[in-house]
N, C-alpha and C positions, 0 to 999 in steps of 0.2 A: 504494500501500500504507499507503503515511505515514498519506495524506489519510483513508482507510477506519479508521485507528486510533483516530486525532486527533476525528472525527465520534465515533466509539461514545466517547470516552472524555466528550468534550461530552454527546451522549447520557443516560451512567450519571450525570453528573453534573447535569444537568436533572432526569431521574428522582430523583434524591434527593433535592433539593431541594425539586421538588411534589409529593414521597408516592407517586410517582407507583408502579399494581403492574401497568401496561402493561409488554409487551417490546419491542411494532411500535415502530416509529419513529413512523409516524405517530401509533398513541396515545399514547406520548410526550410530541409535538409539542401535541395537541389537549389535553391535562393540564395542559400547563404555562400552554395558553392561559386553560384555567378557572381556573387557581391567580390567574394572573395579572388576571384581573376580576375575582374575587374579592377581591384585595388591591385592588383599586381602590374598588367596592363600599365594602371596611371603610373606606381611607380616605377618602372622602367623608362618613361615615355621622361619625368622630370630629370632622373639619370642623366638621359640623351642631352636634354636641352640645358642643365648644372657641365658637363661637359665638356659641352659646344660653347658656351657661355666664356669659361677658363680656357678654353684654348685658343679665343678668338677678345680676350681682354687686353685693351689696349690704352691705358692712360699715365701723360704726363701732363702735370699743373705747376708752374714757377710764377711764385707771387710774389711781390716786394711785401717788405714788412715796415721797412722805413733802418734809418739808422743803416744804411747797408749790407741789412738782411736780406735774404730767398728764402720762401719756403717753398723745399721740394715733395712735387708727391710723383712718384711715380707705381703703378701696377700693370704684370702682364703676365702672361703666362711665367709660372714659373723652370727653371733650367740652373743648369751647376755654375752657370759664368756671369749671368745676371750684376748679382751684387760686384763680384768684381769689372766689369764695365763701367755699372756707374760711378763706381771711387776713379775709375781713371780718366771717365772724362772730368771730375772735378779736379780730379790732378791738372789733367790738360788746360786745364782753365784756372790754374793758381788758388785755387777754391777750401776753404780750411773750412769742414762740417764741425759744429758749434753741437749740436746735436740730432739724432738719427734714432726712429724705431721701426724695427723693418720684421716683418711677418711672410714666411713661410710655406703656411699651412697646405692653403689651395691653389694659392696665387703666390707670386713673390710681390710684395705691396712694401713701399717705403717711405715715408715720413720724415725727411729731414728741415731743420736750419742749417743756412749756410753764410760765408763770410767772406765773401770775392774778398782778395787781394786789390782788387781792382776796380771804378762804375764797371758794371755791363748789363747790357741791357738783358732782359727776365727772356725775352724773345729768345737770345740767340740761344742760351742755356737750355730753353722748351725743346726750339728746333734740334738742337743734338742730342740729347737726350730721347727725345720722340722718335729722332731717327735708329736707336742705335735699339729698343724697344721694335721698331718692326722690323728690323735686321736682323736680333733674337727671334723674335712671332716667326720669321720665316723660317729663320735656319735650324730651330730646336726640337723636340720631339717632349713628350709630355712624359712628366713621372710623376704621375701622382695615380 
């Protein structure tokens, strides 16, 4: 008796979770199977879209902060040489990194405050970093 009541209660929960209109046990279970399969397909589609976004993200932003400081934001597909390449650009343009925050979870991300030794237009640095990111994105493979 208790088993039957517990089974009925579980079927009611399953019916409400899957928004099934069925009353019969077999139909409720079939509806639940179809519901779970549709969720699986949605998860796969989201994963594909996420992978596409990660592989194609490119953002470079350089802002003037005043008093000679620049805020640099770089986001792109992650790879082995991105950080080293960005630092090389800073060195070539004779800039000191005052503070930096770097993330490499799902993509390469960096925010840095830099102080150039000489006055430099933010658009020049922006162009140099954007070219670097575009070159890196074309030549790298995903490490995700």
